[in-house]
BALOBA-1460 file (C-alpha; in Angstrom, 3 decimals):
// residues 75
<rec num="1" residu="m" x="59.163" y="-175.630" z="123.239"/>
<rec num="2" residu="l" x="62.884" y="-175.096" z="123.438"/>
<rec num="3" residu="t" x="65.009" y="-173.760" z="120.624"/>
<rec num="4" residu="v" x="68.612" y="-174.928" z="120.556"/>
<rec num="5" residu="y" x="71.220" y="-173.346" z="118.318"/>
<rec num="6" residu="i" x="74.005" y="-175.658" z="117.210"/>
<rec num="7" residu="e" x="77.038" y="-175.218" z="115.008"/>
<rec num="8" residu="d" x="76.767" y="-175.994" z="111.306"/>
<rec num="9" residu="e" x="79.065" y="-179.028" z="111.582"/>
<rec num="10" residu="l" x="76.991" y="-180.532" z="114.375"/>
<rec num="11" residu="e" x="73.794" y="-179.829" z="112.460"/>
<rec num="12" residu="a" x="75.193" y="-181.607" z="109.407"/>
<rec num="13" residu="e" x="76.193" y="-184.590" z="111.537"/>
<rec num="14" residu="l" x="72.744" y="-184.701" z="113.156"/>
<rec num="15" residu="n" x="71.032" y="-184.550" z="109.770"/>
<rec num="16" residu="q" x="73.299" y="-187.302" z="108.443"/>
<rec num="17" residu="l" x="72.523" y="-189.564" z="111.415"/>
<rec num="18" residu="a" x="68.825" y="-188.861" z="111.066"/>
<rec num="19" residu="k" x="68.962" y="-189.710" z="107.373"/>
<rec num="20" residu="q" x="70.830" y="-192.972" z="108.058"/>
<rec num="21" residu="q" x="68.281" y="-194.014" z="110.675"/>
<rec num="22" residu="h" x="65.298" y="-192.808" z="108.622"/>
<rec num="23" residu="t" x="64.227" y="-190.704" z="111.595"/>
<rec num="24" residu="p" x="63.463" y="-187.003" z="111.827"/>
<rec num="25" residu="p" x="66.235" y="-185.063" z="113.587"/>
<rec num="26" residu="e" x="63.798" y="-184.073" z="116.356"/>
<rec num="27" residu="q" x="63.049" y="-187.727" z="117.118"/>
<rec num="28" residu="l" x="66.740" y="-188.605" z="117.042"/>
<rec num="29" residu="v" x="67.449" y="-185.898" z="119.628"/>
<rec num="30" residu="k" x="64.571" y="-187.196" z="121.783"/>
<rec num="31" residu="n" x="65.965" y="-190.735" z="121.562"/>
<rec num="32" residu="l" x="69.468" y="-189.567" z="122.446"/>
<rec num="33" residu="l" x="68.179" y="-187.602" z="125.432"/>
<rec num="34" residu="a" x="66.124" y="-190.569" z="126.626"/>
<rec num="35" residu="s" x="69.187" y="-192.816" z="126.343"/>
<rec num="36" residu="y" x="71.313" y="-190.281" z="128.205"/>
<rec num="37" residu="t" x="68.842" y="-189.882" z="131.072"/>
<rec num="38" residu="a" x="68.430" y="-193.672" z="131.359"/>
<rec num="39" residu="k" x="72.188" y="-194.060" z="131.728"/>
<rec num="40" residu="q" x="72.268" y="-191.344" z="134.380"/>
<rec num="41" residu="k" x="69.800" y="-193.356" z="136.470"/>
<rec num="42" residu="e" x="71.880" y="-196.526" z="136.298"/>
<rec num="43" residu="p" x="73.912" y="-197.334" z="139.390"/>
<rec num="44" residu="e" x="77.536" y="-196.364" z="139.059"/>
<rec num="45" residu="l" x="79.068" y="-198.170" z="142.014"/>
<rec num="46" residu="l" x="79.571" y="-201.909" z="142.139"/>
<rec num="47" residu="a" x="77.924" y="-201.909" z="145.568"/>
<rec num="48" residu="d" x="74.805" y="-200.318" z="144.047"/>
<rec num="49" residu="i" x="74.729" y="-202.908" z="141.276"/>
<rec num="50" residu="m" x="75.090" y="-205.721" z="143.811"/>
<rec num="51" residu="k" x="72.114" y="-204.409" z="145.782"/>
<rec num="52" residu="e" x="69.938" y="-204.899" z="142.701"/>
<rec num="53" residu="l" x="71.015" y="-208.504" z="142.118"/>
<rec num="54" residu="p" x="68.653" y="-211.248" z="143.285"/>
<rec num="55" residu="e" x="69.648" y="-213.239" z="146.347"/>
<rec num="56" residu="l" x="70.680" y="-216.798" z="145.565"/>
<rec num="57" residu="t" x="69.906" y="-219.229" z="148.355"/>
<rec num="58" residu="t" x="72.481" y="-221.617" z="146.887"/>
<rec num="59" residu="f" x="75.367" y="-219.546" z="148.220"/>
<rec num="60" residu="k" x="74.023" y="-218.853" z="151.715"/>
<rec num="61" residu="g" x="75.743" y="-220.340" z="154.696"/>
<rec num="62" residu="d" x="79.329" y="-221.079" z="155.580"/>
<rec num="63" residu="p" x="81.612" y="-220.745" z="152.512"/>
<rec num="64" residu="l" x="83.916" y="-223.539" z="153.694"/>
<rec num="65" residu="t" x="81.005" y="-225.943" z="154.126"/>
<rec num="66" residu="l" x="79.755" y="-225.058" z="150.674"/>
<rec num="67" residu="q" x="83.203" y="-225.591" z="149.174"/>
<rec num="68" residu="k" x="83.572" y="-228.950" z="150.928"/>
<rec num="69" residu="s" x="80.162" y="-230.126" z="149.716"/>
<rec num="70" residu="l" x="81.013" y="-229.135" z="146.163"/>
<rec num="71" residu="r" x="84.325" y="-230.998" z="146.359"/>
<rec num="72" residu="d" x="82.592" y="-234.060" z="147.819"/>
<rec num="73" residu="e" x="80.371" y="-234.166" z="144.725"/>
<rec num="74" residu="w" x="83.464" y="-234.788" z="142.591"/>
<rec num="75" residu="s" x="84.701" y="-237.685" z="144.711"/>
């Protein structure tokens, strides 16, 4: 167990949030920590995000050929 000492103003704000969410303050802190750690694990660079995207076979190949085929559909 860890004991954390916080200022009175922060304690009042925590208690108010807990009351609004009908959650014990301890659970609210756990939820906030879980949310914080989840965000820390998220990729921060666009290149990292792109690595996680699925590959679309539709856009493979020569871009000019793809563009021409799309334009030919409109003709």
